[in-house]
N, C-alpha and C positions, 0 to 999 in steps of 0.2 A: 380441350387439348389431349386428355387421355385417349379418347376415341380416335382423334386425329393421328396420334403417334402409333396406336395399334394398327391403324390403316397403313402407315408408312412401313412399319416393321414387317407386317404380314403380306403387304403388296396386294391385298384384297380386303373387301368388306366382310368381316367375320360375324356381324350381328344381324338382327332381324330388320324387316322393313319398317317396323314401328320405331325402333331405335334410330334408323336412318332418317326418318321424318323428324324425330325429335332433334337429332344432331344438326340437320340442315337448318331447321327453324331457329334453334338456339344460337347457332353460329352467326346467322344473319342478325338476329335480334340483339345479342350481347355486343357484337361488334359495333352496330349502329349506335346503341346506347352509350358505349364507351367513347366513341369518337365525338358524339355530341356533348358528353360530359366534359371532355377536354376543351371544346369550344366555349362552353359555359364558364369554365374556370377563367378563360381569357376575358370574357365579359365581366366577370366578378372582379378580376384584378384591375381592369381598366376603370370600372366605376369607383373602386376604392381609391385609386390614385388621382383620378380626374376631379372628383368631388368628395373628399373624405367625410365632410360634415353631413352632407345629404345621404351618403352611403350608410353611415352609422344609424340613421333614422329609418331608412327604407329597407335595407337588407337585413332582415331578422332571421332567426332560426326557422320560424314558421314559413316565411317566404322561401327559404332555401329548400325546405321539405316539399313545398308545393311545386316549385320549379323542377326539382329532381324527379318528383312523381310524374309530372306532366311529360318530362323527357322520356321516361321509361314507358309511359302509356303511348306516346307518339311512336316510339320505336316498335312497340308491340303491334299497334294497329297498322303502321306502314308496312312492316315486313309480312304481316299476315295477308294484307292486300296484295303485295308483290307475289308471294308464293301461291296464293289462291288464284290470281289471275293467270298465272302460268301453269295451272292445272295440277299443282303439287298435292292438294288435298282431295282432288276429285278423281284422279287417275292412279292406278296401282303403280308402285315403283318397280322398276325392272332391275333386279339384282342378279348378276350372272355367274356365280354369287359374289362377284368382285366389284360391283359398282354401287355407289351411293351418290349419284350425281343429280343436280337440279339444273335444268336448262332454262335460262331466262331469255325472253325475246329481246329484240334490239331496242324497242321502246322503253321497256323496264330497265334494261342495262344502262341506257342513257340517263333515265330518271335516278337510278341508284347512284350513278357517278356524280350527279349534281347534288343529291340530297346527302349522301354519306361522305363524299370527298370534297367536291368543289366548294360548297357553301361553308362547311366547317373550316376548311383550310383557308378560305378567304377571310373568314371572321378572325381566325387566329393570326394570320399574317398582318392584316390591317391593324388590329387592336394591339398586337405586340409591338408593331412599329410605333404606334402612338404612345404605348407605355414606355418604350425606350426614349422617345422624344421628351416625355414628361420627366423621366429619371435624369436625362441629360440637362434639362432645364433646371431641375432642383440642384444638381451637382454644380452647375455654373453659378447659381445663386449662393450656394454655400462657399464656393471658391471666392466669389466677390466679397462676401461678408468676412471671410478669413483674411483676405488681403487688406481690407480696411482696418480690421481689428489688430492684425499683427503681420505687417507686410514682409518682415524678415524671416518668418518661420516657414521654411519650405515643406516641412512635414504636413502642415495643415493644407497646403496646396495639393499635395499628392493624394490625400484621402478621397476627395470627390472623384479624382481620376480613376483610382482603384475601384471605387463603387460603380463608376460608369462602365469600366471594362468588365466587371463581374456581371452587371446586368446584361450587357451584350452577350457575354459567354453563356449565361443561363438561357436567355431567349433563343440564342442560336442552336443550342443543344436540343431544346424542346421542339422547335420547329423542324430541325434536321431529322430527329428520330421519328417524328410523326410522318414526314414525307418519305423517309427511307422504308418505313413499314407499309405504307399505303400505295405509293406510286407503282411499285413493281406489279402488284396484284391487278391494278386497273390497266396497266400497259398490256399485260398478258391477256386479260379478258377481251381486249379489243383487237388482239392479234390472233384470235381463234381461227380465222379463215386461212391464215398464212402459216400456221404451225400444224404439222401432222397430228392427227387425233391421238395416236398412241404415245406421242411425246407431250401433247398439250395437257392431258389429264394429270400426268405426273408433275408437270411444271406448275399447274394451277394448285395442286395439293400443297406444294412447297411454298408457293406465294401466299396461299391461304394461311398456312402456319405462321408465316412472317407477319401477316396482317393481324392474326390473333395475338402474337407476341407483343404488339404495340400496347395491348391492355396490361401486360405484365411490366413493360418498361415504364409506363407513365407513373404509377404510384412510387416506384423506386426513384425516378428522376425528381419528381416534385418533392418527395420527402427529404432526399439527400441534400437539397439546396437550402433547407431551413436550418439555421444555426441551432435552434432549440432541439431539433430532431437529432442533429449530430452530437450535441451535448448529452442527450438522453442515451444514445447508443454507446457512447464512450463510458458513461457511468455503469451501464449494464455489463459491457464487456470487461470492465475492470473490477466488477463485483462491488462497486461502491453505492449502488442504487438503494440498498437497504440500510445504509448508514444514516445517522441522524443528520438532518438538514441537508440531505443530498440535493434537493431542489435548489439550494442556494450556493452550491459549489461552483467555482470557476474552473472550467475544463479547457485546456489549451491543446 
């Protein structure tokens, strides 16, 4: 992002061809790894809800390290192959001195669309729908149990409904932000022939920045919806985190 913003401000590439190569490769690699991490989080959440007893036995810290490492290795190898096949490492980059562009052929553009956008997005969409269905099923079961135990207490009836609405809100925000950051980039990339070149480069730069910002939004969104994270932040901001038994405090 620092290199990207310098490019925006100066309206030209101010660095060397080596830094340009590093910038392009890392932008492809880190974006791909980030998107697939988000999809893996959806897989992890679905497994935890669909079969919690089996999940606690199978999904260990070591397995998490292995899966995360394989994701980063796959992203590295895939993007290296993509850039190498498009002559990025074998031909000299042309900087004029205002260009730091990588041209990807149509075949790789389609492959990249499928690997980095369509597959992760499909995994997220399908699994989060299933997660919402499971959460709704649990809410209905709690509602039915509350009705049998205390049919006159309306408060207990509303608790599952609030949980159901909260689950829908969280999942809706996650998927919406993901699509908002990725869809404009791929729409613009496939409209290259219909957009004048002098406009297209600027538009793609801004769409790329939006794509990168998805990696900034994700940890914020995922963290803010955890009650324990909200509690910790309130304790820090109110300067009570260093007091005795701060971990046991009830924060509203």
